[in-house]
C-alpha positions in Angstrom: -15.5 140.7 -45.5 -15.4 137.0 -45.4 -14.3 135.3 -42.1 -12.5 132.1 -41.9 -15.6 130.0 -41.2 -17.3 131.3 -44.3 -14.2 130.7 -46.5 -14.0 127.1 -45.1 -17.7 126.4 -46.0 -17.3 127.8 -49.6 -14.1 125.7 -50.1 -16.0 122.6 -48.9 -18.8 123.3 -51.4 -16.4 123.7 -54.3 -14.4 120.5 -53.4 -17.7 118.5 -53.1 -18.9 119.7 -56.5 -15.7 118.8 -58.1 -15.8 115.4 -56.6 -19.4 114.7 -57.8 -18.5 115.9 -61.3 -15.5 113.5 -61.5 -17.6 110.6 -60.2 -20.5 111.1 -62.6 -18.8 112.2 -65.8 -20.1 115.0 -68.0 -23.4 113.4 -69.1 -25.4 115.4 -66.5 -27.3 112.3 -65.5 -26.3 112.7 -61.9 -27.0 116.1 -60.3 -27.6 117.6 -56.8 -29.5 120.7 -55.8 -27.9 123.7 -54.3 -29.8 123.2 -51.1 -28.4 119.7 -50.7 -24.8 121.1 -51.0 -25.3 124.2 -48.8 -26.6 122.6 -45.7 -25.3 123.6 -42.3 -21.8 122.1 -41.6 -23.2 120.4 -38.6 -25.2 118.1 -40.9 -22.1 116.6 -42.7 -23.2 113.0 -41.9 -26.4 113.6 -43.8 -24.4 114.8 -46.8 -22.4 111.6 -46.8 -25.5 109.5 -46.7 -27.0 111.5 -49.6 -23.9 111.0 -51.7 -23.9 107.3 -51.1 -27.6 107.0 -51.9 -27.2 108.9 -55.2 -24.3 106.7 -56.2 -26.4 103.5 -55.7 -29.4 105.0 -57.5 -27.2 105.5 -60.6 -27.0 101.8 -60.9 -23.5 101.0 -59.8 -23.1 97.2 -59.9 -20.7 94.8 -58.2 -19.5 92.1 -60.6 -20.5 88.6 -59.4 -18.5 85.5 -60.2 -20.8 82.8 -61.5 -19.7 79.4 -60.3 -19.2 76.8 -63.0 -22.0 74.2 -63.1 -20.9 70.5 -63.0 -22.0 68.6 -66.2 -25.2 66.6 -65.8 -24.7 62.9 -66.3 -27.9 61.1 -67.4 -29.0 58.1 -65.4 -28.9 54.8 -67.1 -32.5 53.6 -68.0 -32.2 50.1 -66.5 -35.2 48.4 -65.0 -34.3 46.2 -62.0 -34.8 42.5 -62.4 -37.7 40.9 -60.7 -37.1 38.2 -58.1 -38.0 35.4 -60.5 -35.9 36.9 -63.3 -32.9 37.2 -61.0 -33.3 33.5 -60.2 -33.5 32.7 -63.8 -30.3 34.6 -64.5 -28.5 32.9 -61.7 -26.1 30.2 -63.1 -25.8 28.4 -59.7 -29.5 27.6 -58.9 -30.3 25.6 -55.7 -33.1 23.0 -55.5 -35.1 25.7 -53.7 -34.7 28.0 -56.7 -35.7 25.3 -59.1 -38.8 24.6 -57.1 -39.7 28.3 -57.1 -39.3 28.5 -60.8 -41.4 25.4 -61.4 -44.2 26.7 -59.1 -44.1 30.1 -60.9 -44.4 28.4 -64.2 -47.4 26.3 -63.1 -49.1 29.4 -61.7 -48.8 31.2 -65.0 -49.4 28.2 -67.1 -52.9 29.3 -68.0 -54.5 32.8 -68.4 -56.0 34.4 -65.3 -59.5 33.8 -66.6 -59.0 30.0 -66.7 -58.7 27.6 -63.8 -57.9 23.9 -64.0 -60.5 21.8 -62.1 -58.7 18.8 -60.4 -61.9 17.1 -59.2 -65.7 17.6 -59.3 -65.5 18.5 -55.6 -63.2 21.4 -56.5 -65.4 22.8 -59.3 -65.5 26.6 -58.3 -68.9 27.2 -60.0 -70.6 24.3 -58.2 -69.1 25.3 -54.9 -70.4 28.9 -55.4 -73.9 27.5 -55.6 -73.6 25.0 -52.7 -76.5 25.1 -50.2 -75.8 26.8 -46.9 -76.8 24.7 -43.9 -76.8 26.4 -40.5 -76.7 24.4 -37.2 -77.1 26.0 -33.8 -77.3 24.5 -30.3 -79.4 25.6 -27.3 -77.7 26.9 -24.1 -77.9 23.5 -22.4 -76.3 21.8 -25.4 -78.8 19.0 -25.5 -80.6 20.1 -28.7 -79.6 21.5 -32.0 -81.5 23.3 -34.8 -80.5 22.9 -38.5 -82.1 25.1 -41.3 -81.5 25.6 -45.0 -83.2 26.6 -48.3 -83.2 24.4 -51.5 -81.2 27.1 -53.4 -79.2 30.2 -52.8 -80.4 32.3 -55.8 -83.9 32.6 -57.2 -85.8 34.4 -60.0 -89.3 35.9 -59.9 -91.8 33.1 -60.2 -89.6 30.5 -58.5 -90.6 28.5 -55.4 -88.5 28.7 -52.3 -88.5 25.7 -50.0 -87.3 26.2 -46.5 -86.3 23.3 -44.2 -85.9 23.0 -40.4 -84.9 20.1 -38.2 -84.7 19.8 -34.4 -82.5 17.0 -33.0 -81.6 15.9 -29.5 -78.0 15.3 -28.3 -78.0 11.8 -29.9 -79.0 13.2 -33.3 -82.6 11.9 -33.1 -85.1 14.2 -34.8 -87.8 15.6 -32.5 -91.5 16.4 -33.0 -92.0 20.2 -32.5 -93.4 23.4 -33.9 -91.7 25.9 -36.2 -92.8 29.4 -37.2 -91.3 31.6 -39.9 -91.1 35.3 -40.8 -90.0 36.6 -44.2 -87.9 39.8 -44.0 -86.5 41.9 -46.8 -83.4 43.9 -46.5 -83.3 43.4 -42.8 -86.2 45.9 -42.3 -89.4 44.9 -44.0 -91.6 42.3 -42.4 -93.4 40.7 -45.3 -95.0 37.4 -44.2 -95.6 35.0 -41.3 -96.1 31.3 -41.7 -95.9 27.8 -40.0 -93.8 24.8 -41.0 -95.3 21.4 -41.5 -93.9 17.8 -41.5 -96.2 16.3 -44.0 -94.4 13.0 -44.5 -93.4 12.6 -40.8 -89.7 12.3 -41.4 -88.7 14.9 -38.9 -87.9 17.5 -41.6 -90.3 20.5 -41.4 -90.9 22.5 -44.6 -92.5 25.6 -45.9 -92.8 26.7 -49.6 -93.3 30.2 -50.7 -93.7 31.6 -54.2 -91.7 34.7 -55.3 -94.7 36.2 -57.1 -93.7 39.3 -59.0 -97.2 40.8 -58.7 -97.4 40.3 -55.0 -98.4 43.2 -52.8 -96.1 44.6 -51.6 -93.9 43.8 -54.6 -91.0 41.5 -54.1 -87.9 43.5 -55.1 -84.6 42.0 -56.2 -82.2 41.7 -53.2 -81.4 39.6 -50.1 -84.2 38.0 -48.1 -84.1 36.5 -44.7 -86.4 33.8 -43.2 -86.4 34.0 -39.4 -87.2 30.5 -38.0 -88.5 30.2 -34.4 -88.9 27.2 -32.3 -91.0 28.4 -29.3 -91.0 25.1 -27.5 -87.2 25.1 -27.0 -86.7 28.8 -27.3 -84.4 28.5 -30.3 -84.1 31.0 -33.2 -82.0 31.2 -36.3 -82.3 32.6 -39.9 -81.7 31.4 -43.4 -81.0 33.8 -46.3 -81.4 33.7 -50.1 -81.1 36.2 -53.0 -83.9 37.1 -55.4 -82.2 38.1 -58.6 -83.3 40.1 -61.6 -80.3 39.7 -64.0 -82.1 41.2 -67.0 -80.4 38.7 -69.3 -80.9 35.0 -70.2 -79.4 32.3 -72.3 -81.3 31.4 -75.4 -80.0 27.8 -75.5 -78.0 28.3 -78.7 -74.3 27.4 -78.7 -71.5 26.9 -81.2 -67.8 26.0 -80.9 -64.5 26.2 -82.7 -60.7 26.1 -82.1 -59.0 29.5 -82.4 -55.9 30.3 -84.4 -53.9 30.2 -81.1 -55.1 26.7 -80.3 -57.8 27.5 -77.7 -61.3 26.2 -77.5 -64.0 28.8 -78.1 -67.6 28.1 -77.1 -70.1 30.9 -78.0 -73.4 31.2 -76.1 -76.2 33.3 -77.3 -77.7 35.6 -74.7 -80.8 37.8 -74.8 -80.3 41.1 -72.9 -83.3 43.1 -71.7 -81.4 46.2 -70.5 -77.9 47.6 -70.9 -75.6 46.7 -68.0 -72.4 45.0 -67.1 -72.6 41.2 -66.9 -70.4 38.4 -65.6 -70.2 34.9 -66.9 -68.6 31.7 -65.6 -68.6 28.3 -67.3 -67.2 24.9 -66.6 -65.9 22.5 -69.2 -66.0 18.7 -68.7 -65.0 15.7 -70.8 -67.7 13.6 -72.5 -67.2 11.1 -69.6 -68.0 13.8 -67.1 -64.5 14.4 -65.9 -63.7 18.0 -65.1 -61.2 19.9 -67.3 -61.4 23.6 -66.3 -63.4 26.8 -65.9 -63.4 30.2 -67.6 -64.9 33.6 -66.8 -65.7 36.8 -68.7 -67.2 40.1 -67.9 -68.3 43.2 -69.9 -71.0 45.6 -70.8 -73.8 44.3 -73.1 -76.5 46.3 -74.9 -80.2 45.2 -75.2 -80.9 42.4 -77.8 -79.6 39.0 -78.8 -75.8 38.6 -79.0 -73.0 36.0 -78.7 -70.7 35.7 -75.7 -67.4 33.9 -76.2 -66.3 31.5 -73.5 -62.6 30.7 -74.0 -60.9 27.6 -72.6 -57.1 27.5 -72.7 -55.7 25.0 -75.2 -52.9 23.8 -72.9 -55.4 23.3 -70.1 -57.4 20.9 -72.4 -54.2 19.2 -73.6 -53.1 18.7 -69.9 -56.4 16.9 -69.2 -55.6 14.4 -71.9 -59.2 14.0 -72.9 -60.3 14.2 -76.6 -63.5 15.9 -77.6 -66.5 16.1 -77.8 -66.5 18.2 -74.6 -69.4 19.0 -72.3 -70.3 22.6 -71.4 -71.3 21.5 -67.9 -72.6 24.7 -66.3 -72.9 28.4 -66.8 -73.3 31.1 -64.1 -74.8 34.4 -65.4 -75.0 37.5 -63.3 -75.7 41.2 -63.6 -73.0 43.2 -61.8 -74.9 45.2 -59.1 -75.2 45.4 -55.4 -76.0 42.8 -54.3 -74.9 40.9 -57.4 -77.9 39.7 -59.4 -76.9 36.1 -60.0 -79.2 33.7 -61.9 -79.7 30.1 -60.7 -77.0 27.8 -62.1 -77.7 26.7 -65.7 -76.8 23.3 -67.1 -76.8 23.7 -70.9 -76.2 20.0 -71.7 -74.2 21.1 -74.8 -71.5 18.9 -76.4 -68.9 20.3 -78.7 -67.6 18.7 -81.9 -65.1 15.9 -81.7 -61.5 17.2 -81.3 -58.1 15.7 -80.9 -55.8 17.0 -78.1 -53.2 17.6 -80.8 -55.4 20.4 -82.1 -54.7 22.5 -79.0 -51.6 24.5 -78.3 -48.6 23.1 -76.3 -47.1 26.4 -75.0 -47.6 28.1 -71.7 -49.8 31.2 -71.7 -47.1 33.1 -69.8 -44.5 32.1 -72.4 -46.7 33.3 -75.3 -47.2 36.6 -73.5 -43.6 37.0 -72.5 -44.3 37.1 -68.8 
């Protein structure tokens, strides 16, 4: 005979089964075992957790409201004006603005590879090859030592002449003794020698030959000549570069005016080994007045080839000098470390006769739209 407790448990099981059937429909996809439903009544909380877990596992989902996305407005593709352009666009320019525009126009008048030479003293190529004189004083300040070499750049086979002068506080040259030491790359001691004043003018000299077959071999690079005056305990050093540019000018040149109105001078060069090379050249009038300089760099392969030296037409027109023009100087160098620069070359080449009207009148910046 069933007691009340047993009847209550059976009723609970029946009600639970009915509830589960209603929740899951009749597809049989959700089921529970008899053991899960007939646990001790003291474990009712576990039953609740089990029912909740089964419901979630069935895949019940909570609808989510997706917020509406604001429309994307594309940014306007507008480049900001440069400072110069903004001044140009200004209808109320001050005198300061006008001066800035004029200066900007003059700076961009010629291409970057051209430079107007205002005077012989300002020739950038000549200045690069200027001799470096060094002057030092002793501790007492009553004597000074001046030293220099006859060039800055040499090739194998060249002679290097080194000079030294000792003067008193009044600038009077003194009779003394000088000794020298040839050092390569700050580390190799190659030679020791004494200076002589053969003509008794107070200038002491020593000449050394950069013999390629010398032992040890003289390599391309920077050399230092340490000069010592033992009598007055004074020491200083002069430096020079031994270059091996692996290219040389053949002495052949030709010239023409380009379709743009620029002067083109072509120089033939003989290259011994593939490398990157750098050229600078100065153009003068037939009366030896400076006009301007040009520069070019690029990789060259072995063999004979022509290199174009381009001089801006407006730069020539501004000089107001008709042709023929003098190709005054050429600097040739192999791009290396240190740079292998050949001694300065003076071609003594004159172009054909040209009228200034054959060269263009427009600014390079205007032609390029800058």
